C-alpha positions in Angstrom: -10.6 15.9 10.3 -10.5 12.3 8.5 -7.1 11.0 8.1 -7.4 10.0 4.5 -8.9 13.3 2.7 -6.7 13.6 -0.7 -6.1 10.5 -3.4 -3.0 10.3 -5.7 -3.6 7.8 -8.6 -0.9 7.7 -10.7 -1.9 6.1 -14.0 0.0 4.8 -17.5 -2.5 4.6 -19.5 -2.5 0.9 -19.2 -5.5 -2.6 -19.1 -4.4 -2.2 -15.3 -4.9 1.4 -14.4 -8.7 1.3 -16.6 -9.3 -2.1 -14.7 -8.4 -0.7 -11.1 -10.4 2.7 -12.0 -13.5 1.6 -10.5 -11.6 0.4 -7.1 -10.1 3.7 -6.9 -13.6 5.6 -7.2 -15.0 3.5 -4.7 -12.0 3.9 -2.4 -12.6 7.7 -3.0 -16.4 7.5 -2.0 -16.1 5.6 1.2 -13.7 7.7 3.0 -14.7 10.9 1.2 -11.7 12.1 0.0 -10.8 13.7 -3.4 -8.6 12.1 -6.7 -6.4 13.4 -8.4 -4.8 11.5 -11.2 -0.9 11.4 -11.8 1.0 11.0 -15.2 4.7 10.8 -15.2 6.3 11.3 -18.8 9.8 9.2 -18.6 12.6 10.7 -20.4 14.1 7.2 -20.5 11.6 6.2 -23.3 12.2 8.4 -25.6 13.5 7.4 -29.1 17.0 7.2 -30.0 16.5 8.5 -33.6 14.8 11.6 -32.3 17.3 12.5 -30.1 19.6 12.5 -32.7 17.9 14.7 -35.3 16.5 17.3 -32.7 17.3 19.1 -29.6 16.2 17.0 -26.4 14.4 20.1 -25.3 11.8 19.9 -28.5 11.7 15.9 -28.4 11.1 16.9 -24.0 8.3 19.7 -25.0 6.7 17.2 -27.7 6.2 14.5 -25.3 4.9 16.0 -22.5 2.2 17.9 -24.8 1.1 13.8 -26.2 0.8 12.7 -22.7 -1.1 16.4 -21.3 -3.8 14.8 -24.0 -3.5 11.7 -23.1 -4.0 12.4 -19.7 -6.8 14.9 -20.4 -8.8 12.6 -22.2 -8.2 9.4 -19.8 -10.9 7.8 -17.4 -13.3 10.3 -18.0 -16.6 9.0 -17.8 -15.0 7.5 -14.2 -12.7 10.9 -13.0 -14.4 14.2 -15.1 -11.3 16.5 -16.1 -13.7 19.0 -14.2 -14.1 17.8 -11.1 -10.8 15.2 -10.6 -7.5 17.4 -11.2 -4.9 16.0 -13.4 -1.0 16.4 -12.8 1.8 15.5 -15.5 5.0 15.8 -14.6 8.2 14.2 -16.4 11.8 12.1 -14.7 11.9 8.5 -12.8 8.6 7.3 -11.9 8.9 6.3 -9.1 10.8 9.5 -8.0 7.9 11.8 -9.1 5.3 10.1 -7.9 6.5 10.3 -4.6 7.5 13.9 -4.9 4.1 15.0 -6.1 2.2 13.3 -2.9 5.1 14.8 -0.8 4.9 18.3 -2.2 1.3 18.5 -2.9 0.5 17.2 0.4 -1.4 13.9 -1.2 -2.5 11.3 2.3 -2.5 8.5 -0.3 -1.2 6.7 -2.7 -3.0 3.9 -4.6 -1.4 2.2 -7.2 -2.5 -0.2 -9.5 0.1 -3.6 -10.7 0.7 -5.2 -14.4 -1.3 -9.0 -13.9 0.7 -9.9 -10.7 4.1 -8.7 -11.9 5.0 -6.2 -9.4 4.4 -9.4 -6.9 6.5 -12.0 -8.9 9.3 -9.7 -9.2 8.8 -6.7 -6.3 12.4 -5.5 -6.7 13.0 -2.7 -8.9 8.9 -2.6 -9.5 7.9 1.3 -9.9 5.3 0.7 -7.5 8.0 -0.6 -4.6 10.0 1.8 -5.1 6.8 4.1 -4.1 6.2 2.7 -1.2 10.0 2.8 -0.1 10.4 6.2 -1.3 7.0 7.8 -0.7 5.8 9.9 2.7 2.7 9.2 2.9 0.8 6.0 3.1 0.5 3.6 -0.2 -2.3 1.1 -0.7 -1.7 -1.8 -3.2 -3.8 -4.5 -4.7 -3.1 -8.0 -6.5 -5.4 -7.9 -9.6 -5.0 -9.6 -13.4 -4.6 -7.0 -16.0 -8.2 -6.9 -16.9 -9.9 -7.5 -13.5 -10.1 -5.0 -10.6 -10.4 -6.1 -6.6 -13.0 -6.4 -5.3 -14.0 -3.1 -4.0 -13.9 -1.4 -0.7 -16.9 -1.7 1.3 -17.9 -1.6 5.4 -15.6 -5.0 6.2 -12.7 -5.8 7.9 -9.3 -3.7 8.5 -6.6 -5.9 9.3 -3.6 -4.6 11.2 -0.8 -6.5 11.7 1.6 -5.3 15.0 4.5 -6.0 15.6 5.1 -4.4 19.2 7.9 -2.3 18.0 8.6 1.5 18.5 6.4 1.4 15.5 3.3 -0.4 16.5 1.8 2.6 18.1 1.9 5.1 15.1 0.5 2.2 13.0 -2.3 1.4 15.1 -3.5 4.5 15.8 -3.4 5.6 12.1 -5.5 2.0 11.6 -8.2 2.6 13.8 -8.3 5.8 12.2 -8.8 5.0 8.8 -11.4 1.4 9.8 -12.8 3.7 11.1 -13.3 6.8 8.5 -14.5 3.8 6.0 -16.7 2.5 9.0 -15.0 -1.3 8.6 -13.9 -3.2 11.6 -10.8 -3.7 13.3 -8.8 -5.9 13.7 -5.2 -6.5 15.0 -3.2 -9.5 14.4 0.7 -10.3 15.6 2.8 -13.3 15.6 4.7 -15.1 17.7 8.2 -16.5 16.7 8.1 -20.1 16.9 11.3 -21.5 17.9 13.7 -23.7 15.8 11.8 -26.6 15.1 15.4 -28.8 15.2 15.6 -28.1 19.3 15.1 -31.1 21.0 12.2 -29.7 23.1 8.5 -31.3 23.6 5.8 -30.7 22.6 4.0 -30.2 26.1 6.3 -27.8 26.6 6.9 -26.0 23.5 3.2 -25.1 24.0 4.1 -23.7 27.0 6.0 -21.2 25.9 4.1 -20.4 23.2 1.1 -19.8 25.8 3.3 -17.7 27.4 4.0 -15.7 24.9 0.9 -15.6 23.6 -0.4 -14.1 27.3 2.9 -11.9 27.2 1.5 -10.4 23.3 -1.8 -10.2 24.3 -1.1 -8.4 27.7 1.3 -5.5 25.2 -1.5 -5.6 22.3 -4.3 -4.2 25.4 -1.9 -1.8 26.8 -1.4 -0.3 23.4 -4.8 -0.5 22.7 -5.6 0.9 25.9 -3.1 3.8 25.1 -4.8 4.8 21.7 -8.4 4.2 22.8 -8.8 1.3 20.6 -11.0 -1.9 21.5 -10.3 -4.5 18.9 -10.1 -8.1 18.7 -7.2 -10.1 18.4 -5.6 -12.8 16.9 -2.3 -14.4 17.4 -0.5 -16.7 15.4 2.4 -18.7 16.0 5.1 -20.0 13.8 7.6 -18.6 11.5 6.2 -14.5 11.4 6.0 -14.0 7.8 3.8 -17.2 7.2 1.6 -16.8 10.8 0.7 -12.9 9.5 -0.3 -14.7 6.3 -2.0 -17.5 7.4 -3.9 -15.2 9.7 -4.8 -12.8 7.1 -6.2 -15.9 5.0 -8.8 -16.1 7.6 -9.9 -12.8 7.4 -12.5 -11.2 5.0 -11.2 -7.9 4.8 -11.1 -4.9 2.8 -6.9 -3.9 3.5 -4.3 -5.1 5.6 -2.5 -2.6 6.7 1.8 -2.9 7.9 3.8 -0.4 9.0 6.9 0.7 7.0 10.1 2.1 8.8 10.1 5.6 9.5 13.3 6.6 7.1 14.2 6.6 3.2 17.9 6.0 2.9 20.6 3.2 2.9 18.2 0.4 4.1 14.7 1.4 2.8 11.3 2.1 4.5 10.7 -1.7 3.3 12.5 -4.0 4.7 12.2 -8.0 4.2 8.8 -8.7 6.0 7.3 -5.8 3.9 8.1 -7.1 1.2 6.8 -10.3 1.7 3.7 -9.4 3.0 2.6 -6.9 0.0 3.7 -9.4 -2.4 1.8 -12.5 -0.8 -1.3 -11.0 0.7 -4.4 -12.1 0.1 -6.0 -8.8 -0.2 -4.7 -4.7 -0.8 -2.3 -3.9 1.6 -2.3 -0.3 3.2 1.9 0.6 3.5 1.8 3.0 6.6 
């Protein structure tokens, strides 16, 4: 069974959604997955005057009808309605997207962003909330208002591994999706550099880093053997975020695969490093 068989594509009828459509269509073709479009009607957008002169049930029904008409006529050339289901719901956008993905057992959510606003103002955005709340993987991409990210091809799929208890799950998924996309899997890992203010001689610091690199390579080799993967590994040294991003910039990858915490809640699935990687990655990020 393929690791990704169904894709949920949230749309809000914006230029970004239109620009993202070819990317989503290409992803579905490459992964041999079906696509469903979902639109969420947000009651927060109801007009105050409407609510003053009419019952909320009537206003809600009207907005749902408008949303249904727009959804049924949106991107019909790229996603004919007879082949690509369209889901309409009402409520908080992020909550509803995550709920639909969970209840209908979607394997992947692909979220468009809007002129880089998500990456500039990550906290509080719908996309960030979906990444935090959704049970399935979420693919996000940096792109301009009307320019889609470059299409997925048979390129490298880069997996960032931190050697935590979560690493086996992330690497196993990465190996499956890379194989499904007929891409080449590579692994990056960052060795945290010590405090540069400490009085450590350069040659000694290099020896420490060399030992840490050797240990990281050994543990990653054990992890690959456990999963049955044989992927090249890049070890970067420095502050973890900067080191991982620098290693990513050296690649020509379709996506960067990163792990999230297992459970949502007070601390959320997305930790500081995850936010930073999603915000600053040079290519699409697949949060697992």
